[in-house]
N, C-alpha and C positions, 0 to 999 in steps of 0.2 A: 504493500500500500504506500503510495506517495505521501509525503508529509502534508501537502495541502489538501489531501482527501481524508485526513483524520476527522472522525465525527466528534463534534462538540455539541453542547446543548445551550439553548438560550434561556431567557427569563422564565418561560413556560415549559421548559424541558423538551422543547421541540428540537429535533436533530438539525444541525447545521454543520458547515465545514469551517475549518480554520480560516480559509480564504474569506468566507462570509463574515466571520467573527471580526476580522481586522480590515474589512473592506472600506470603511469610511475614514478618510484622512489618515490612513496608516495606523488607526487605533481601533479599539474595540467598541466604537460608538455605533449607534443606529440599529442595534439588533431588533428592538421592538418598537414598532410604530404604535402610537397611542390608540389607533383604530383597530389594532389586531387582537384585542382581547377576545376570548371565546364568546360566541354568541349566546343569547339567553336560552334558547331552546325551550323545552318544556320541563319545568321543575316539578319535582314530586313533593308531597307532603310528608313530613317526618315527625315522629314523636321521640322524646329523649327521656332517659331514666334519671338524668340530673340536669340542672340548669346549665345551658350552654354558655352563659355569659359570665363565667368565672373570671375573665380578664377585666371585667368592668367596662366602662365607656370612656370616651374622651371627645373633646371638640378642639378645633384649632383654626389657625390662620383667619382671624375675624376680619371681615370687611364691613362697610357701613350698611350693607343690606344682607349679610349672611355670614356663614362659617361652614366648616366641614365637620361632619359627625363621624365617629369611628366606633367600631367594636370588632370583636373577633370571636368566632365560635370555638369552644374548647374541644380538643381532639377526643377526649374521653366521652363527652356527650355525643359527638358525632358518631363515634364508633358504636355506641349503644343504640343509636337509631339507624345504623346501616348507611350512614351518609358520608363516610370518610372520602369517597371518591366522587361524590355527587355535588351538583349545584343546589344550594339551599336558599330559598327566598326568605329574606329578613325584612320586616317592616320597621320603619322609624316613625316616631310621633314627636311633634314639637308643640309645646303648650306655653301659655302665659303664666301658668301657676303649677306648683309642684304636685298638686292633686290631679292634674290633667282634666280639670273640669272645663277648661277653655283651650281646646286643641285648635291650633291655627294652621298647621301644615302636617302632612304625612306623606309617606312614599314607601317604595319597596326597592330593595337592592339584592342582587344575587351574590351570595358568598360562594366563591369558586375555589376548588382545591388548588388551582395553580397559584393563587395568592394566599394559601393557608387558611381559607375561609375567613379572611378579614373582610370587613365592609367599610366603605367610605361613601358618604352621601354629602354632596355639595348643595347646601341650601341657600337660596337667594330670595330676593323680594321681600325681605323683612324690614322692620323699622330700625333706624339708626340709633345707637346708644341704648338699646333695649335688652332687658334680661329675659331669657327663655329657659325652659326646662325640656329635656328630651329623654327618650328611652327607645330601646329596640325590643322587638317581639318576634319570636318564631317558635313553631311547634308547641304553642300554648304556654311558652315560658317568656317571662319579661326580664329585661336587664335592670340593674340599678338605674336610678335617675341621675342625670347629670345636669349641671347648670352651665349655660353658655351666655355670652353677651356679644352683641354686634358692636363694631367700632362706631364711635361718634362721627357725625358729619358737622359741617359748619365750623363754628368757633367754640369748642368746648371749654368750659371753665377749668376742668381738671381731668387728667387721666392718671390712674394709679395702677401700677403693675409691679410684679416681682421678677427678678432674674436669678438663675441658679445654674449649676453645672456639676459634673463629676460625682457620680453616685456609685462608688464601688461597693457592691453588695457584700463582699467578703470583709470589708474594713469596718462596717458599722451598720447600725439601724438607721432607717430613713425618718427618724424622729422629726427632723427639721421640716420634712415634707408634710407631716401630720399638722404641724403648727401652721405651715403655709396654707394648708387647705382651709384654715379658719380665718385667714386674713381677708379683708374686704378689698380684693383686687379685681381689676377688669380683665386681666390676662396674665399669663406666666410665660416668660421667655426661658427656654432651656438651651444653653450654649454648647452642649456636647458632652461626650463621655457618658451617655445614657446607660450603656453597659460597659463591662470590661471583658476583653477577649481572652485573657489568661490571668493567672495569679500574679499579683505584685505584692510580695511580702505576705506572711501569714499572721494575721492579727488574732486568730483563734475565735472570731466572733460567730461567723456562719460561713457555709461553703456554697460555691456554685455547684450546680449539677455537673458531672464530668469534671470535677475540680482540678484534676491533674493534667488536663490537656489544654492546648490552645485551639480555640475553635476556628475552623477554616471553611466549612461547608455550609450550605443553606440550612440543612437540617440541624446542624450544631448551633448556628446563629439563632434559629427559631427556638431551640431548647433554652439558649441563654436568655433570650427575651422573655420566654415563658417564666423563668425563675424570677426575673425582675418584675414582670407585670402582675404576678400573683401577690406581690407585697402589698398589704392593706394600706400602708401610709402613702405609697406611690399612687395607688388607685384613688385614694381620697383627694389628693392634690389634682389629679386629672378630672375627677368628678366636679371639682369646685369652680373651675374657670377654664377658658380656652387656653391652649398652649401654642406657642410659636417655637418650633424646634429646628435645630440644625445639628450637624455631626461635627465631631472633632476627629481624633484618630482611633480611639479604642472601639468605636463601632465597626472598625475593620482590622487595623493592625497598629500597634504602638508606633507613633512617630513616622508613619509612612509619608512619603512626599510624592504626590502625583501617582506615577506608576512605579516609583522606586520603593522597594520594601525596606523594612528596618534591618533585617538580618540575612540569613542564608537562603531565603526564598528567591526564585527566579522572577523576572518581570512578568512572565506569563502566569505564574502561580498567583502573584498579587492581583493581576487583572481579573482572574477567575474569582479570587477571594473578594475583591471589591464588588463584583457582580452579586455574589452571595450576601455579603454584608449589607449592601445598599438595598437589595430586595427585602431582606428581613426588616431593615429599618422602616421602609415604606409600609410593609405589612402591619407593623405594630404602632404606627404613628398616625395622628389625625392630619394627614397631608392631602392637599389637592392633587388631582390627577396631573396637573402641570408639573408636579414634583416627582412623578413616577419615574423610576430608573429605567434606562434603556441599556441592558447589559451592565457593563462596568461604569456607565456614566449616569450621574445622578444630578439633575438640574435643581440645585437647592437654593442658590442665591435668588433673592426676590425682595420686593419692596412692599411694605404695608403702610397705610396712611390712617391717621386718627384725626380727622378733620384737618384744620390748618394748624393744629398744635404740634403734631409729631409726624415726621416722615422717618420710618424705620427701614434701613437697608440691612437685610439679613445676609451675611457673607459666608463664604466657604473658603477657609484658608488651608485646606488639605488637598483637595482634588486636583487643583491646577498648579500647585507650587513647584518651583525648582527644588532640586535636592538640597538638603542642608549643607552649607559650605564647610571647607577647612577640615574635612575628615571627621566632622562632629559625630559623637555617639551619645545617646541619652544618658548613659551612666556617668559620663564625665561632667555633665551639667553645662559647661561653657568652654569655649576655646579662644585662643588668641586669634586676631584677625589674619587674613591672608588675601591674596589677589582676588580669588573667587568671591570672597565675602563682599568686597566693595564693587564688584562688577555691576554695571547697569543692566545686565541680562538676568540678574537674580530677581525672581518674582515670587511672591507669596500668593498673589491673587490670579495670575494669568492675565494676559493682555485683554481678553474679551471682558472678563469680570471687572477689571480695573477701569476700562473705558466706560462700562455701564455705570459703575459707582461714581466716577468723577462727573459724568454727564448729569446723573441724578442729583448730586450735591450742588452742581452749578445752576441747575434749573429749579431747585426746590424753593417753594414759597412758604414752607412750614416755619413755625417759630423755633422748633427744636429739630435738629437733624441727628438721628441716632444710627450708629454703626453697631449692630449686634453681631459679635464675632468671637473667635475662639482664644487667640493667644495675645499676650501683652504687646501693645503698640509702643508704649513709652520706652525710652532707652533704659536698659538694665545693665549697667556696667558692673562687672566684677573684677577682682584682682587675684592673681596668684600670690602665694606667700612671698614671692620675690618682688611683688608690686607691678607685674605686667598686667595690662588690661585684658580682660576676657569678655566674651559675649555669648549669650544663650542663643545658639544658632537655630534652634527650632522655633523661636519667637520672631517678631518683626525685626529684632536685632540682627537676625541672619540675612535680612533683606533691606539694608539701610537705604539703598538708592530708591527703591520703590516707596519706602516710608517717607522719604523726603519729597517725592512727587506728591504724595497725599497731603503732607503738611503744607507744602507750598500752595497746593490747590485750595486748601481751606483758607489760607491767608489771602490769596490773590482774588478769589471769588467772593470773599467776605461771607462765607457760608454761615448761616444764622445758627448760633449756639450748638456747635458740634459736641456730642457726648458719645464716647465709645464705651460699650459694655463688653466685658471680657471675662472668661473663665479660665480653665486649664491648670492654674498653678497652685490650687489647694490652699489659698490664703487670700485675705482681703487686702487690697491696696487702693489708694487714691493718688492719682498723679496728674500734674499739669502737662499738657502736650505742648512742648516748646518748639518753635520753628527751628531753633538751633539749641540742641541740648547741651552743647559745650558752653553756652553763654546764658546764664540765668537771667540776664537782663533782656534777652531776646523776647520777641512776641510770644505770648501764650495764645495758641490758636484753637484749643479745645480742652476737654476734660476726659480723663479715663477713669472709669469705675470698674475695678476688678473685684469680682465676687469669689468667695471661698468655695470649697467643695461642700457637697451635701453629706458625704461620708468618707470619701477617699482620703487616706492618710490617718484614719483613726481619730482619736479624740482631739488632737491638736492642742495648742496652747497659745496664750495671748501674744507672747514675743518669743522668737527663736533666734539663734545665731544667724540664720539666713536673713531674717527680717532686719536684724541690726546692721548686717552688711549692706542690705538693699538701701536702707535709709541713709547710711553713711556715705555710700558711693554715688547716690542719685538724689541730689537735693530737690529735684522737681517732684519726688514722691513724698507725700505728706502723711501717709498713714499705712500701717501694717498691722494685721491681726491673723493669727494662725489657727483660730478655732473654726468650727463647722457652722454652716447656716446658709443664708441667702440675703439678698438686698431688696428692699421695698422702695420703689421710687414714686414720689408724688409730684406730678408735673403740672404746672399752671403756666399761663402766658408770662408770668413775672419771675418764676423760680422753679428750680428742680431740687427736691429734697430727697436725699438717699439715706435710708435707715439701714445700717448694717446689723442684721439680726443674727444672733449666734446662740448655739446650745453648748453647755459646758462639757458634754460627753456624748458619744454615739456608740461606744463599744458595749454599752448596756442600754436597754430601752428606758423610756420614761423621763428624759431630760426636759427641763423647762426652757422656755425661750426668753431671751432678753435682747435689748438694743445696746450693742457695744459702742457705737458712735453714730452720729448723724452729721452728714455733710450737705452743704447748700451751694448750689451754683445759681447766681443771679443772672437773669437774662441780659445779654449784652456784655457780660463780664466773665470771659472764659476762665476756668480754674475754680476748684471747689474749696470752700472754707469750712472749718469745723464749727458746727452750730453751738 
């Protein structure tokens, strides 16, 4: 058999050839057109021995007239009803009240085995800035009730939301998410590392399924998401408000860069792994069909609007980036500079996404312009014991030429009130974004709010040697905290208030929540100040 005749499989396990797999632009793009989902056919009626909605429900990507609704049918229930390989009709209902006495919309979606019997319903035609309740029904069984809210239109007086990231199941309980479910927020932004693909240190708290392996196949990723999605605290947070989600690295492979793997995988293996990881992410998330993956390509960057108050650009800093420079490896933390590091060809966004972002920022008429993304933008200078400067090459520090393009663009277009939301680093930081980080007197062009992890890294502590070094070497960084939690942002036309909410421990359940610090950004005055 010739190499180009080897049989590969696409998103729906349909046979294809390696030539087809790589036929678009020399990459693995274009495998699945959005119109090629299996047809509806004639679905049968099923009955189940247990409630099939054990994963709960979720909503996401709110717009002024709607949102997407999600759920997924449990394998055990499907098996009991003889439906594991069948299409199952699932009805959704939307009401103005939690008792569903005022149902305003309903519809039906087919849960198909090719997408793991997940269901996504895009609802539109609703009122702006309105609260709704929803549920799913099939086989005489009903799901839990979820709460969703449309985005506001016009000129809202306030938008209140939370952002969070990094929830390693093995490192702790999702207590912070339980508290987040009780916050009065319009939506929740999750900045990545929803799952972890392998073990990173053994905290002895709880274990993944197949805990000793690194997941690589679609079925393994599905099993990993199942472990996370059955967590009651995570479900509670999904039930409480719409989520806006993106991926970082652990949804596929630690610190991958584009199609470059972290370790001894081949490029071809990572491409196949990306296809599996991205499909599982889509299956388990409240995403619109426009974000449906096509083989190893996942169109995740997008823009959401909340009246004329907020334009939010959700970025993807993994899928299109150049490889980390200077022989960087994650266990070393940071590296001295090299010629590759400062090359103008180094990109963390990719040209297409960068152009889309800059055009959107330049044309925005919103009061606040938000970049919801994964890794720190602000300079994070480190030093060796000998005093040599080092840089964390996996962050924007590894791509300084592109970062300068962004900072210069913010300054030159006078982008209104830029705020960057960041995850990844398992600690809370607040930084001024300087046009020239070497000169503290240079213009501050924006504010970066870095949120800590939800569980990754275990209990954490208020200050660490890492935090002390960060503050010492980077005077534009004003705050550090190493505990676990999330950030609640209250945004008005006049100000942005960020409450850093933390729990004292996650390695045991039951921690209380508190506010460690509150920072305020005044409109027209970039940079945050401690309240």
